[in-house]
C-alpha positions as CSV (number, residue, x, y, z in Angstrom):
1,M,62.9,-11.2,134.3
2,A,63.2,-12.4,137.9
3,D,65.9,-11.2,140.0
4,E,68.7,-13.6,140.8
5,H,68.0,-15.1,144.2
6,T,71.1,-15.4,146.4
7,S,71.6,-17.5,149.5
8,V,71.3,-15.9,152.9
9,I,71.7,-19.1,154.9
10,E,72.9,-18.5,158.5
11,S,74.3,-20.6,161.3
12,G,75.2,-20.3,164.9
13,A,74.3,-17.2,167.0
14,R,73.1,-15.3,163.9
15,L,70.7,-18.0,163.0
16,G,69.4,-18.2,166.6
17,L,68.9,-14.4,166.9
18,I,67.2,-14.0,163.5
19,T,64.9,-16.9,164.3
20,A,63.9,-15.5,167.7
21,G,63.2,-12.1,166.1
22,I,60.9,-13.7,163.5
23,L,59.2,-15.8,166.0
24,I,58.6,-12.8,168.3
25,A,57.1,-10.9,165.2
26,T,54.9,-13.7,164.2
27,L,53.5,-14.2,167.7
28,M,52.7,-10.4,168.1
29,Q,50.7,-10.5,164.8
30,T,48.8,-13.7,165.4
31,L,48.0,-12.8,169.0
32,D,46.6,-9.5,167.9
33,I,44.2,-11.1,165.6
34,S,42.2,-12.5,168.5
35,I,43.6,-10.9,171.8
36,V,41.2,-8.0,171.9
37,N,38.1,-9.9,171.1
38,V,37.3,-10.9,174.6
39,A,37.8,-7.3,175.8
40,L,35.5,-5.6,173.3
41,P,32.6,-5.1,175.8
42,I,35.0,-3.5,178.2
43,V,36.5,-1.3,175.5
44,Q,33.1,-0.2,174.5
45,G,32.1,0.7,178.0
46,S,35.4,2.5,178.7
47,L,35.3,4.6,175.5
48,G,31.5,5.1,175.4
49,A,31.3,3.2,172.0
50,T,28.3,1.3,170.4
51,I,28.5,-2.3,169.6
52,D,28.9,-1.5,165.9
53,E,31.7,0.9,166.7
54,G,33.4,-1.7,168.9
55,A,33.2,-4.4,166.1
56,W,35.3,-2.1,163.9
57,V,38.2,-2.5,166.3
58,V,38.4,-6.1,164.9
59,T,37.1,-5.5,161.4
60,G,39.4,-2.5,160.6
61,Y,42.4,-4.5,161.6
62,I,41.5,-7.5,159.5
63,I,40.5,-5.5,156.4
64,S,43.8,-3.6,156.3
65,A,45.8,-6.8,157.0
66,V,44.1,-8.8,154.3
67,I,44.8,-6.1,151.7
68,V,48.4,-5.9,152.6
69,I,49.2,-9.7,152.7
70,P,49.3,-10.3,148.9
71,L,51.4,-7.1,148.6
72,T,54.3,-8.3,150.6
73,P,56.3,-9.9,147.8
74,W,56.3,-6.6,145.8
75,L,57.2,-4.7,149.0
76,Q,60.1,-7.0,149.6
77,T,61.4,-6.7,146.1
78,R,61.0,-2.9,146.0
79,F,62.5,-2.0,149.3
80,G,64.4,-5.2,150.3
81,R,63.3,-7.9,152.7
82,R,65.3,-6.7,155.7
83,Q,64.2,-3.1,155.3
84,Y,60.5,-3.8,154.7
85,Y,60.3,-6.5,157.5
86,A,62.0,-4.1,160.1
87,T,59.8,-1.3,159.1
88,A,56.7,-3.5,159.3
89,I,57.7,-4.6,162.9
90,I,58.5,-1.1,164.1
91,G,55.3,0.3,162.5
92,F,53.2,-2.5,164.1
93,T,54.8,-1.7,167.5
94,V,54.3,2.1,167.3
95,A,50.6,1.5,166.2
96,S,50.2,-1.0,169.1
97,A,51.4,1.8,171.5
98,F,49.0,4.3,170.2
99,C,46.1,1.7,170.3
100,G,46.9,1.2,174.0
101,L,47.0,4.9,174.6
102,S,43.8,5.7,172.7
103,E,41.2,7.8,174.6
104,S,38.4,7.6,172.0
105,I,36.9,4.9,169.9
106,N,37.7,6.7,166.6
107,S,41.4,7.0,167.6
108,L,41.5,3.3,168.5
109,I,39.9,2.2,165.2
110,F,42.3,4.4,163.2
111,W,45.3,2.9,164.9
112,R,44.0,-0.6,164.6
113,V,43.7,-0.1,160.8
114,V,47.4,1.2,160.9
115,Q,48.4,-1.8,163.0
116,G,46.8,-4.2,160.5
117,A,48.5,-2.5,157.6
118,F,51.9,-3.1,159.2
119,G,51.0,-6.5,160.6
120,G,49.7,-7.9,157.4
121,G,53.2,-8.5,156.0
122,L,54.7,-10.0,159.2
123,I,53.6,-13.6,158.8
124,A,54.2,-14.2,155.0
125,T,57.6,-12.3,155.2
126,G,58.7,-14.1,158.3
127,Q,57.8,-17.5,156.8
128,A,59.7,-16.9,153.6
129,A,62.7,-15.4,155.6
130,L,62.9,-18.6,157.7
131,R,62.8,-20.7,154.6
132,D,65.8,-18.9,153.2
133,T,67.7,-18.5,156.4
134,F,67.8,-22.2,157.5
135,P,70.0,-24.7,155.6
136,P,68.1,-26.6,152.8
137,E,68.1,-29.8,154.8
138,R,66.5,-28.1,157.8
139,L,63.4,-26.8,156.0
140,G,61.2,-28.8,158.3
141,A,62.9,-27.3,161.4
142,S,62.3,-23.7,160.0
143,Q,58.7,-24.3,159.4
144,G,58.2,-26.1,162.7
145,I,59.4,-23.0,164.5
146,F,57.2,-20.9,162.3
147,A,54.2,-23.1,163.1
148,L,54.6,-22.3,166.8
149,G,53.8,-18.7,166.3
150,A,51.3,-19.1,163.5
151,I,49.1,-21.8,165.2
152,V,49.7,-21.1,168.8
153,G,49.2,-17.4,168.6
154,P,45.5,-17.2,167.7
155,T,44.7,-19.9,170.2
156,V,46.4,-18.3,173.1
157,G,45.2,-14.8,172.2
158,P,41.7,-15.0,173.8
159,T,43.1,-16.4,177.0
160,L,45.9,-13.8,177.3
161,G,43.5,-11.0,176.4
162,G,41.0,-12.1,179.1
163,W,43.7,-12.3,181.7
164,L,45.3,-9.0,180.8
165,T,41.8,-7.3,180.9
166,D,40.7,-8.8,184.1
167,N,44.0,-8.2,185.9
168,F,45.1,-4.9,184.5
169,S,43.1,-3.2,181.7
170,W,42.2,-3.7,178.1
171,N,45.0,-1.2,177.1
172,Y,47.5,-3.8,178.0
173,C,46.2,-6.1,175.1
174,F,48.2,-3.6,172.9
175,L,50.8,-2.2,175.2
176,I,52.2,-5.8,175.7
177,N,53.6,-5.5,172.2
178,I,56.0,-2.6,172.8
179,V,59.0,-4.4,174.4
180,P,58.9,-7.6,172.1
181,G,58.4,-5.3,169.1
182,I,61.4,-3.3,170.0
183,V,63.5,-6.4,170.4
184,A,62.4,-8.1,167.3
185,G,62.9,-4.8,165.2
186,V,66.4,-4.3,166.4
187,I,67.4,-8.0,165.7
188,I,66.0,-7.9,162.2
189,L,67.4,-4.6,161.3
190,A,70.9,-5.6,162.6
191,M,71.1,-9.2,161.6
192,M,68.8,-10.1,158.6
193,R,70.3,-10.0,155.1
194,N,68.5,-9.5,151.8
195,P,68.1,-12.5,149.4
196,T,67.9,-10.0,146.5
197,K,68.9,-6.5,145.9
198,P,66.1,-3.8,146.2
199,R,65.2,-2.6,142.8
200,R,63.0,0.2,141.7
201,I,59.8,-1.0,140.1
202,P,56.8,1.0,139.0
203,L,53.8,1.0,141.3
204,D,50.9,-0.8,139.7
205,G,48.3,1.7,141.0
206,I,45.3,0.2,139.1
207,G,46.1,-3.3,140.4
208,L,46.5,-1.9,143.9
209,G,43.3,0.0,143.9
210,L,41.3,-3.0,142.4
211,L,42.9,-5.3,145.0
212,A,42.1,-2.9,147.9
213,L,38.5,-2.5,146.7
214,G,38.0,-6.3,146.2
215,L,39.5,-7.7,149.3
216,G,38.4,-4.8,151.5
217,S,34.8,-5.0,150.4
218,M,34.9,-8.8,150.6
219,Q,36.1,-8.6,154.3
220,Y,33.5,-5.9,155.1
221,V,30.7,-8.2,153.8
222,L,32.0,-11.2,155.8
223,D,32.4,-9.2,159.0
224,E,29.1,-7.2,158.8
225,G,26.9,-9.6,157.0
226,Q,25.3,-11.4,159.9
227,R,24.8,-8.3,161.9
228,K,23.0,-6.5,159.0
229,D,21.0,-9.7,157.9
230,W,23.1,-10.2,154.8
231,F,21.6,-9.3,151.5
232,S,18.5,-7.7,152.9
233,D,20.8,-4.8,153.7
234,A,21.5,-2.4,150.9
235,S,25.2,-1.8,152.1
236,I,25.9,-5.5,152.0
237,V,24.5,-5.8,148.5
238,F,26.6,-2.8,147.4
239,F,29.9,-4.0,148.9
240,A,29.4,-7.6,147.6
241,T,28.8,-6.5,144.2
242,L,31.7,-4.1,144.4
243,S,33.9,-6.9,145.7
244,A,32.9,-9.3,142.8
245,L,33.5,-6.6,140.1
246,A,36.8,-5.4,141.6
247,V,38.2,-9.0,142.0
248,A,37.3,-9.8,138.4
249,G,38.9,-6.7,137.2
250,F,41.9,-7.3,139.3
251,V,42.5,-10.7,137.9
252,Y,42.0,-9.5,134.3
253,W,44.4,-6.5,134.8
254,E,47.1,-8.5,136.6
255,L,47.1,-11.3,134.0
256,L,46.6,-9.5,130.8
257,S,47.3,-5.8,131.1
258,A,49.8,-4.9,133.9
259,K,53.5,-4.7,132.7
260,E,54.7,-5.0,136.4
261,P,51.9,-6.6,138.3
262,I,51.7,-5.8,142.0
263,V,50.6,-9.3,142.6
264,D,52.1,-12.1,140.5
265,L,49.0,-14.3,139.9
266,R,51.1,-16.4,137.6
267,A,52.7,-18.0,140.6
268,L,49.5,-20.0,141.0
269,R,50.5,-22.1,137.9
270,Y,52.4,-24.3,140.3
271,R,49.8,-27.0,141.2
272,S,51.2,-27.4,144.7
273,L,50.6,-23.8,145.5
274,W,47.0,-23.5,144.2
275,A,46.1,-26.8,145.9
276,G,47.9,-25.6,149.0
277,C,45.9,-22.4,149.0
278,V,42.6,-24.4,148.9
279,L,43.8,-26.6,151.8
280,G,44.9,-23.4,153.6
281,L,41.3,-22.1,153.3
282,T,40.1,-25.3,154.9
283,M,42.8,-25.2,157.6
284,G,42.0,-21.5,158.4
285,A,38.3,-22.4,158.6
286,S,39.0,-25.0,161.2
287,L,41.7,-23.1,163.1
288,Y,39.7,-19.9,163.5
289,G,36.2,-21.4,163.3
290,A,36.6,-23.3,166.6
291,I,37.9,-20.2,168.3
292,V,34.7,-18.4,167.4
293,F,32.1,-20.9,168.5
294,L,33.7,-23.1,171.2
295,P,34.1,-20.5,173.8
296,Q,30.5,-19.2,173.2
297,Y,29.2,-22.8,173.7
298,V,31.1,-23.5,176.9
299,E,30.4,-20.2,178.6
300,S,26.8,-19.7,177.5
301,I,25.6,-23.3,177.7
302,L,27.9,-25.0,180.3
303,N,28.5,-21.9,182.4
304,F,32.4,-22.2,182.2
305,T,34.2,-19.1,183.3
306,A,36.1,-17.0,180.7
307,T,39.3,-18.5,182.1
308,L,38.2,-22.1,182.0
309,G,36.9,-21.5,178.4
310,G,40.3,-20.1,177.4
311,L,42.0,-23.1,179.0
312,L,40.0,-25.4,176.8
313,I,41.3,-23.7,173.7
314,F,44.8,-23.6,175.2
315,C,44.8,-27.3,175.4
316,R,44.8,-27.5,171.6
317,A,47.8,-25.1,171.4
318,L,49.7,-27.1,174.0
319,I,49.3,-30.3,172.1
320,T,50.3,-28.6,168.8
321,A,53.4,-27.1,170.4
322,A,54.4,-30.4,172.0
323,C,54.1,-32.3,168.7
324,V,56.1,-29.9,166.6
325,T,59.5,-31.3,167.5
326,L,58.3,-34.8,166.7
327,I,56.8,-33.8,163.4
328,V,60.0,-31.9,162.5
329,R,62.1,-35.1,163.1
330,I,59.8,-37.2,161.0
331,V,59.8,-34.8,158.1
332,G,63.6,-34.3,158.4
333,A,64.1,-38.0,158.1
334,G,62.5,-37.8,154.6
335,K,61.1,-41.4,154.8
336,I,57.4,-40.4,154.8
337,D,55.8,-38.5,151.9
338,T,54.7,-35.1,153.3
339,R,51.4,-35.6,151.4
340,V,50.6,-38.7,153.5
341,L,51.3,-36.6,156.7
342,L,49.0,-33.9,155.3
343,A,46.3,-36.5,154.6
344,V,46.6,-38.0,158.1
345,G,46.5,-34.5,159.6
346,F,43.3,-33.5,157.7
347,I,41.7,-36.8,158.6
348,C,42.6,-36.2,162.4
349,L,41.2,-32.7,162.1
350,A,38.0,-33.9,160.6
351,A,37.6,-36.7,163.1
352,S,38.2,-34.3,166.0
353,N,35.4,-32.1,164.8
354,L,33.1,-35.0,164.3
355,W,34.0,-36.3,167.8
356,L,33.3,-32.9,169.3
357,A,29.9,-32.9,167.6
358,Q,29.1,-36.2,169.4
359,V,30.0,-35.0,172.9
360,T,28.5,-31.5,172.6
361,T,25.6,-31.6,175.1
362,S,24.2,-29.3,177.7
363,I,26.0,-31.1,180.6
364,S,29.4,-32.0,179.0
365,P,32.2,-31.7,181.6
366,F,35.5,-30.1,180.7
367,W,37.6,-33.2,180.0
368,T,35.0,-34.7,177.7
369,L,35.5,-31.7,175.5
370,A,39.2,-31.4,176.1
371,F,40.1,-34.7,174.5
372,P,38.6,-34.0,171.0
373,V,40.0,-30.4,171.2
374,M,43.5,-31.8,172.0
375,F,43.2,-34.3,169.2
376,S,42.5,-31.3,166.8
377,G,45.8,-29.9,168.1
378,F,47.6,-33.1,167.0
379,G,45.9,-32.9,163.6
380,L,47.0,-29.2,163.2
381,S,50.6,-30.2,164.0
382,L,50.5,-32.6,161.1
383,L,49.3,-29.9,158.7
384,W,51.3,-26.7,159.0
385,I,54.9,-28.1,158.6
386,P,54.1,-30.7,155.8
387,L,51.9,-28.1,154.0
388,S,54.7,-25.5,154.2
389,I,57.4,-28.0,153.1
390,A,55.2,-29.4,150.2
391,I,54.7,-25.9,148.8
392,L,58.1,-24.2,149.5
393,S,60.0,-27.3,148.2
394,S,57.9,-27.2,144.9
395,V,58.5,-23.6,143.9
396,P,61.7,-21.7,142.9
397,A,63.4,-19.5,145.5
398,E,62.2,-16.4,143.9
399,V,58.6,-17.5,144.0
400,A,58.8,-18.4,147.8
401,P,57.7,-15.0,149.0
402,K,54.7,-15.0,146.6
403,A,53.8,-18.6,147.8
404,T,53.9,-17.7,151.5
405,A,51.8,-14.6,150.8
406,F,49.1,-16.7,148.9
407,V,49.0,-19.3,151.5
408,N,48.8,-16.9,154.5
409,L,46.0,-15.0,152.6
410,S,44.2,-18.2,152.1
411,L,44.5,-18.9,155.9
412,Q,43.1,-15.5,156.8
413,L,40.3,-15.7,154.3
414,G,39.5,-19.1,155.3
415,G,39.1,-17.9,158.9
416,S,37.1,-14.9,157.9
417,I,34.7,-16.9,155.7
418,S,34.4,-19.6,158.3
419,T,33.5,-17.0,161.0
420,A,30.9,-15.4,158.9
421,V,29.4,-18.6,157.7
422,L,29.4,-20.2,161.2
423,V,27.7,-17.2,162.9
424,T,24.9,-17.3,160.3
425,F,24.8,-21.2,160.4
426,L,24.4,-21.2,164.2
427,A,21.6,-18.7,164.1
428,H,19.7,-20.7,161.5
429,R,20.2,-24.1,163.0
430,E,19.2,-22.7,166.4
431,A,16.0,-21.5,164.9
432,F,15.5,-24.9,163.2
433,H,16.0,-26.9,166.4
434,Q,14.0,-24.5,168.4
435,T,10.9,-24.9,166.1
436,A,11.3,-28.7,166.0
437,L,11.7,-29.0,169.8
438,A,8.8,-26.6,170.5
439,G,6.6,-28.7,168.0
440,N,7.2,-31.8,170.2
441,A,6.6,-30.0,173.4
442,N,2.8,-30.6,173.5
443,L,0.5,-32.0,176.2
444,A,0.7,-35.4,174.7
445,N,4.2,-35.6,176.1
446,V,4.0,-36.8,179.8
447,A,7.0,-34.7,180.9
448,V,5.6,-31.6,179.3
449,R,2.1,-32.2,180.8
450,S,3.7,-32.4,184.3
451,I,5.7,-29.2,183.8
452,A,2.5,-27.4,182.6
453,Q,0.5,-28.6,185.6
454,H,3.2,-27.2,188.0
455,G,3.2,-23.8,186.1
456,H,6.8,-24.0,185.0
457,L,6.3,-23.0,181.3
458,A,9.0,-20.4,181.5
459,A,11.5,-23.0,182.6
460,L,10.3,-25.3,179.7
461,Y,10.9,-22.5,177.3
462,Q,14.5,-21.9,178.7
463,M,15.2,-25.6,178.4
464,I,14.1,-25.6,174.7
465,L,16.3,-22.6,174.0
466,Q,19.3,-24.2,175.7
467,Q,18.9,-27.5,173.9
468,A,18.4,-25.7,170.5
469,N,21.6,-23.8,171.1
470,T,23.5,-26.9,172.0
471,M,22.3,-28.8,169.0
472,A,23.3,-25.9,166.7
473,Y,26.8,-25.9,168.2
474,A,27.0,-29.7,167.6
475,D,25.9,-29.1,163.9
476,A,28.6,-26.5,163.5
477,S,31.3,-29.0,164.6
478,F,29.8,-31.6,162.3
479,I,29.9,-29.4,159.3
480,L,33.5,-28.3,159.9
481,G,34.4,-32.0,160.2
482,V,32.7,-32.9,156.9
483,L,34.3,-29.9,155.0
484,T,37.7,-30.9,156.2
485,L,37.2,-34.5,155.1
486,C,35.9,-33.5,151.6
487,C,39.1,-31.4,151.0
488,T,41.5,-34.1,152.0
489,P,41.9,-35.7,148.6
490,L,43.3,-32.4,147.3
491,V,46.5,-33.3,149.3
492,F,47.4,-35.7,146.4
493,V,47.1,-33.0,143.8
494,M,50.2,-31.5,145.2
495,Q,53.7,-32.5,144.1
496,K,55.8,-34.8,146.2
497,A,58.1,-32.6,148.3
498,R,61.7,-32.7,147.1
499,R,64.8,-31.7,149.1
500,R,66.2,-28.2,148.4
501,S,69.7,-27.7,147.3
502,A,72.0,-25.1,148.6
503,G,72.3,-22.0,146.4
504,P,75.2,-19.5,146.0
505,V,76.6,-17.8,149.1
506,S,76.6,-14.1,147.9
507,V,74.1,-11.7,149.6
508,G,72.1,-8.9,148.2
509,E,72.6,-5.7,150.1
């Protein structure tokens, strides 16, 4: 039997402070997903680490975060939302400090794993808390504020990380979290109230073990697959098999055997939630996918500086942030079905990727690329708020933490899957285009014959490589656009969002 969910709606200064604390915590977590990526070569050189060891600075964080995300509803129920959320923020901050102070690669990897374990619960818990803290009629405003941290953070991360590394040192990519973390932790501990009383529930050890094995192994395969040539490597085969068996066992155990399941898979019976999770996968693929290949393209092919490449990605975040207020007002008016806004958002996102594919050349100037990137920012602004409202307004209050956990897990997995697939896709398409271009570079071609006569064959080979790379990046944008477009009809599987009604005013301690 579900706990009685009591109202924790706030107003005035309390509402403002709690919102600020949640936004700070969300930004810290989303920034740390990508802030250290650009600094990895410097981290490796500073700590004497290999490329594989350096990769685990990112992989270790993501694996532990992915495992914890679906556990957050259980942790909130067991310890209380305020207690768990404050502990997660403080733990994340402490781990960040130790990451910044690490003097060996093993120490850094260990504290990144700890940081991910605490950080995994920040986004889902913060989103559910905002949903409950704002008045029912301001659900759109609460999710708009949350969108600022959830969407802008990963986009700004590489730019901020590069700036900190260039002007200070890689350590500040982590040390930057200390002051905001203390502020957010104090606010949450002092101000937030629990929607339900903490209750003692037994730990589903079998479910937890299967979940950790399944998601951890899956993330390992996604992160290491391309580097190890996928299924030609025994470790990838082993962990892929282990992941499949563990996930299957987890689903069976949680649905049919566990008396107190650690993850309530039955929450997925709400069609808005499972459809939203599929759309979340697509959104995560587009959100994180572009962050992976766009900087590589502009820096390796167009010779943009790291700062200029970061500014290109930042253009998207800027448009998203600028549009949030407008989208909140449109949603708040209640005159447009959120599913229509979602459909338009996905279409805009698909169109921006197809547009980017068309303008991806070896000589594209900054603003030629900036316009489709900014258009994708507009599309993303139409997605997060309506998607959150469509899901959260379609489930009971006690299911909201589970819903936010599932959606945020979908976003993270969408990003991980997209990154793994795109890296492999780029390698294969580059080889394909290189073969095709080389096949046409024969002496029957007048330009090729002229280059050969002047002894510039090395330059010709470099031109072929550059053009093959460029065409592969264009193909990646095209595929993301087609994938997004194909998933758009799922929007109308979701229920029409309904306005929430205010609940009782008592508060769980």
